[in-house]
Structure formats: structure tokens, C-alpha cells
C-alpha positions as CSV (number, residue, x, y, z in Angstrom):
1,X,83.7,60.5,87.5
2,X,79.5,61.0,87.4
3,X,78.3,64.7,88.4
4,X,76.3,63.3,90.8
5,X,79.8,61.9,92.3
6,X,81.4,65.3,92.3
7,X,78.6,66.9,93.7
8,X,78.3,64.6,96.6
9,X,82.4,64.6,97.2
10,X,82.0,68.6,97.1
11,X,79.1,68.3,99.6
12,X,81.0,65.9,102.1
13,X,84.0,68.5,101.8
14,X,82.2,71.2,102.8
15,X,80.3,69.3,105.7
16,X,83.9,68.7,106.9
17,X,84.3,72.1,106.6
18,X,81.8,73.3,108.7
19,X,82.8,70.7,111.2
20,X,86.6,71.3,111.7
21,X,85.8,75.2,112.0
22,X,83.4,74.4,114.5
23,X,86.2,72.4,116.6
24,X,87.9,75.2,116.2
25,X,86.4,77.6,117.7
26,X,86.6,76.3,121.1
27,X,89.7,73.7,121.0
28,X,93.0,75.9,122.2
29,X,95.9,73.3,122.6
30,X,98.4,71.3,120.3
31,X,95.2,69.1,119.2
32,X,94.6,72.0,116.8
33,X,97.8,71.3,114.8
34,X,96.0,68.6,112.8
35,X,92.4,70.2,111.9
36,X,94.1,73.3,110.7
37,X,96.2,71.4,108.4
38,X,93.3,69.0,107.4
39,X,90.9,72.5,106.6
40,X,93.8,74.0,104.5
41,X,94.2,70.9,102.4
42,X,90.6,70.6,102.3
43,X,90.4,74.4,100.7
44,X,93.2,73.6,98.4
45,X,90.9,70.6,96.9
46,X,87.9,72.9,97.1
47,X,89.2,76.2,95.6
48,X,91.5,76.6,92.7
49,X,92.1,80.1,93.4
50,X,93.4,79.1,96.7
51,X,97.4,80.1,95.9
52,X,98.5,79.0,99.5
53,X,101.3,76.5,99.3
54,X,102.7,75.7,102.6
55,X,102.2,72.5,104.3
56,X,99.6,73.3,106.9
57,X,98.1,76.3,106.8
58,X,101.2,78.4,107.9
59,X,101.2,81.3,105.3
60,X,97.6,81.6,105.3
61,X,97.6,82.2,108.8
62,X,100.5,84.9,108.5
63,X,98.7,86.6,105.9
64,X,95.4,86.5,107.9
65,X,97.1,87.8,110.6
66,X,99.1,90.6,108.9
67,X,96.3,91.6,107.3
68,X,97.5,90.4,104.0
69,X,100.1,92.8,104.2
70,X,102.1,93.8,100.6
71,X,105.5,94.2,100.5
72,X,106.9,92.3,104.1
73,X,110.0,90.8,104.5
74,X,111.1,87.3,105.7
75,X,113.8,85.3,106.0
76,X,113.1,81.3,105.2
77,X,115.7,78.9,107.1
78,X,115.7,75.4,105.6
79,X,113.5,76.1,102.8
80,X,113.8,73.0,100.5
81,X,113.2,73.7,97.1
82,X,111.6,76.9,97.3
83,X,107.9,75.6,96.1
84,X,107.0,72.4,97.9
85,X,105.1,73.4,101.4
86,X,106.8,76.8,101.6
87,X,105.9,79.1,104.1
88,X,107.2,82.1,102.0
89,X,105.8,81.5,98.7
90,X,102.7,83.1,98.4
91,X,104.1,85.6,100.0
92,X,106.7,86.4,97.6
93,X,104.6,86.1,94.9
94,X,101.0,86.8,95.7
95,X,101.8,90.0,98.4
96,X,105.0,90.7,97.1
97,X,107.3,89.9,100.0
98,X,111.2,90.1,99.9
99,X,113.7,88.2,101.5
100,X,116.5,85.4,101.5
101,X,116.2,81.7,101.5
102,X,118.7,79.5,103.3
103,X,119.0,76.0,101.9
104,X,121.9,73.9,102.2
105,X,121.3,70.4,100.1
106,X,122.8,71.6,96.7
107,X,120.0,69.8,94.3
108,X,117.2,71.8,96.3
109,X,119.1,74.9,96.3
110,X,119.3,74.9,92.5
111,X,115.8,74.2,92.4
112,X,115.1,77.1,94.7
113,X,117.0,79.7,92.6
114,X,115.2,78.7,89.7
115,X,111.7,79.4,91.0
116,X,112.7,82.0,93.7
117,X,112.9,86.1,93.0
118,X,114.8,86.3,96.4
119,X,118.2,85.3,96.9
120,X,118.9,81.6,97.8
121,X,122.0,80.9,100.0
122,X,123.5,77.3,100.2
123,X,124.4,77.1,104.1
124,X,123.2,75.4,107.1
125,X,121.7,77.5,109.8
126,X,123.6,75.9,113.3
127,X,124.3,77.5,117.0
128,X,127.9,78.0,115.5
129,X,129.8,78.7,112.3
130,X,131.9,76.0,110.5
131,X,131.5,73.2,108.8
132,X,129.1,70.3,110.6
133,X,128.5,66.6,109.1
134,X,125.0,67.0,107.5
135,X,122.5,64.1,106.7
136,X,121.0,64.4,103.1
137,X,118.3,62.5,102.7
138,X,118.2,61.7,98.7
139,X,115.2,59.1,98.2
140,X,112.2,58.9,100.6
141,X,111.5,61.7,102.8
142,X,113.7,64.2,101.3
143,X,112.2,67.2,103.2
144,X,113.8,65.9,106.5
145,X,117.3,66.2,105.9
146,X,119.4,67.8,108.6
147,X,122.5,68.2,110.7
148,X,123.6,65.2,111.8
149,X,124.6,65.9,115.2
150,X,120.9,67.9,116.7
151,X,118.7,65.4,113.3
152,X,115.9,64.2,116.6
153,X,116.9,60.6,116.9
154,X,112.7,59.9,117.0
155,X,111.8,61.7,113.7
156,X,114.9,59.9,111.8
157,X,114.3,56.7,112.5
158,X,110.8,57.5,111.3
159,X,112.4,58.7,108.1
160,X,114.7,55.6,107.7
161,X,111.9,53.7,108.0
162,X,110.2,54.0,104.8
163,X,111.2,51.8,102.1
164,X,112.1,54.4,99.7
165,X,114.7,55.5,102.2
166,X,118.0,56.6,100.8
167,X,121.0,59.1,102.2
168,X,124.4,60.5,102.0
169,X,126.6,62.2,104.5
170,X,127.8,65.8,103.1
171,X,130.0,68.5,105.0
172,X,128.2,71.6,104.6
173,X,129.0,75.4,106.0
174,X,127.1,76.4,108.8
175,X,126.3,80.0,109.9
176,X,124.5,81.7,112.9
177,X,121.0,83.2,112.9
178,X,122.2,86.7,113.4
179,X,125.1,85.8,110.7
180,X,122.4,85.2,108.1
181,X,120.7,88.3,108.7
182,X,123.6,90.8,108.8
183,X,124.9,89.1,105.5
184,X,121.1,89.4,103.6
185,X,120.4,92.9,105.4
186,X,117.1,91.6,106.6
187,X,117.5,92.3,110.3
188,X,114.1,93.2,111.2
189,X,112.1,91.0,109.0
190,X,108.4,90.3,109.1
191,X,108.7,86.4,109.6
192,X,111.0,83.9,109.7
193,X,110.3,80.2,109.2
194,X,112.6,77.7,110.8
195,X,112.5,74.1,109.4
196,X,115.9,72.8,110.3
197,X,115.1,69.4,111.5
198,X,116.2,68.9,115.3
199,X,118.2,72.3,115.1
200,X,115.2,74.6,116.1
201,X,116.1,75.3,119.7
202,X,120.1,75.2,119.9
203,X,120.2,77.9,117.4
204,X,117.3,79.6,118.8
205,X,119.4,79.5,122.1
206,X,122.2,80.8,120.8
207,X,119.9,84.1,119.2
208,X,120.0,87.2,120.4
209,X,116.4,88.4,120.7
210,X,116.9,91.7,122.2
211,X,119.2,92.8,119.4
212,X,116.9,91.6,116.4
213,X,112.9,92.6,115.5
214,X,110.9,89.7,114.5
215,X,107.1,90.2,114.0
216,X,106.1,86.5,113.8
217,X,108.2,83.2,113.4
218,X,107.0,79.9,112.3
219,X,108.8,76.9,113.7
220,X,109.3,73.1,113.1
221,X,108.4,71.4,116.7
222,X,107.9,67.8,115.4
223,X,108.1,66.0,118.9
224,X,106.2,68.9,120.9
225,X,109.4,69.5,122.9
226,X,108.1,72.6,125.4
227,X,111.7,74.0,125.4
228,X,110.4,75.8,122.5
229,X,107.3,77.4,124.1
230,X,109.7,78.5,126.7
231,X,112.5,80.2,125.1
232,X,109.6,82.0,123.1
233,X,107.5,82.8,126.1
234,X,110.6,84.3,127.7
235,X,111.9,86.2,125.0
236,X,108.2,88.1,124.2
237,X,106.5,86.3,122.0
238,X,102.9,84.6,122.4
239,X,101.7,81.6,120.9
240,X,99.4,82.7,117.7
241,X,98.6,79.1,116.2
242,X,99.3,75.3,115.4
243,X,99.7,74.4,112.0
244,X,100.4,70.8,111.5
245,X,104.0,70.1,112.4
246,X,104.6,74.1,113.2
247,X,104.0,76.5,116.3
248,X,103.8,79.8,115.5
249,X,105.1,82.8,117.4
250,X,103.6,86.8,117.4
251,X,106.1,89.6,119.1
252,X,104.0,90.6,122.1
253,X,103.7,94.8,121.7
254,X,105.5,96.2,124.5
């Protein structure tokens, strides 16, 4: 590729950054989500020193809103392999945060344990404790594995439509979010990243918000279910940003 082509490509990317930044100054609705994600992707292409690893800029937003805080704490629920699209990898490696990661798929858990400093736990977070059927996507959209009972039917249909798709059912242990917090000792985290493919709302409905202090939440909401924002507002949180499929919430000071 010639230098002229590269220069023109970079010029186009910078122009897109300016365009998206301008749109984000006035856009306040869910339409922000793909813009924030695209801006994150372009910055990654333009800057080799851009180390944020999340799927749609979630870690960047948290880092900025917390003023690049060092030594924070996190819980990464549904942490996959610990790196790919991770909302907490950057914070752990570049800001010295500590916490715990939860991932029920054995193959992904093993990968996470090999690369992450934090403890990694092989359970699924659910509204109740015990055991449950779990749909593991072994080929295709492997990040979309989830509990069979709460997997969103519309999302699962899209996942299964992929030509590469292969899945299997496994039995996994389930723990409540409160139990995870007690077991890990992370009872007042700066951030909880909650990405559990349709189980987010049942987990939040069963969570005792009054008992635990959480500064920020990054919660996947693939279908834009308004019940999520209702739960968070009712428990003292404001919507801080849309990042791709995630909604970021910040605790409102009392």
C-alpha cells in the first residue's frame, strides 16, 4: 500500500472522528450507542498507544469518568476469556485495579486464568443458587453463551443463524451476585461489568442494592429493554452513557 493511500485513509478516519464527536455533542438517546462504539474502533486504528480493550469503549468511558483512578476494584461477570472485548482488562493492567472475574464456560475460564491477575471463578451468576442448564456456543458467536432459561430468544435466533454455529448444553453451578461479592470480598466495587446474555434483569431484580455500594455498572442490554433503566433509576443510578450493547450507570450521590 502506497504512502499516499495510507495518508488518505488516515485523513478519512480523522474526519470521521470529528463527525462522530460533533454528533455526540447533541445526541442524547440510544442512537449514541453505535457512534460511541465506532469512535472507539477508529481510535484503536489510529493510535497504537490506545490500549482500551472493550468492545465498544466501556473501559474508556469508565476510565475518564473516574479520572483515570488507580487501584480501583471491579467484578467482571461474564468475563469470557478475560481479554477479548473485556471491560476490565485495561483497568487491571494499566490502572492497577483488582477484583474478580466470573465465567462459567470451562474453555474460556481456562484462558482467562492464564492471562488475568485477578481470581477467576467458574460459575454462572443467576437470580438463585444451584445448578442450571447452560447453552455453550462452541463455534460462531462464542461470546453469546448463556443460561438456557433466560437466554433471550431473539438474540439466540440470530446466534443460531450464523453458518459457523455449533452449541452444546452443559450443567453449570449458579451463584447470586451477592454471593459472588461475599465470596470474593469485593463488596463495594467501583465497577461491576454484567454481561450474562439475558440474565441481567433477573439478577438485578434479586439484588439488594441497599446493602451494597457500587459506583458504576456496565450492563449489556442487547434488546434495549426499558426494564433495565427502570430498575437502575429506582435504585439510585443515572444513565451515564450508551456503549454499543451496554448501558453504563453511575450511582447518584445521596
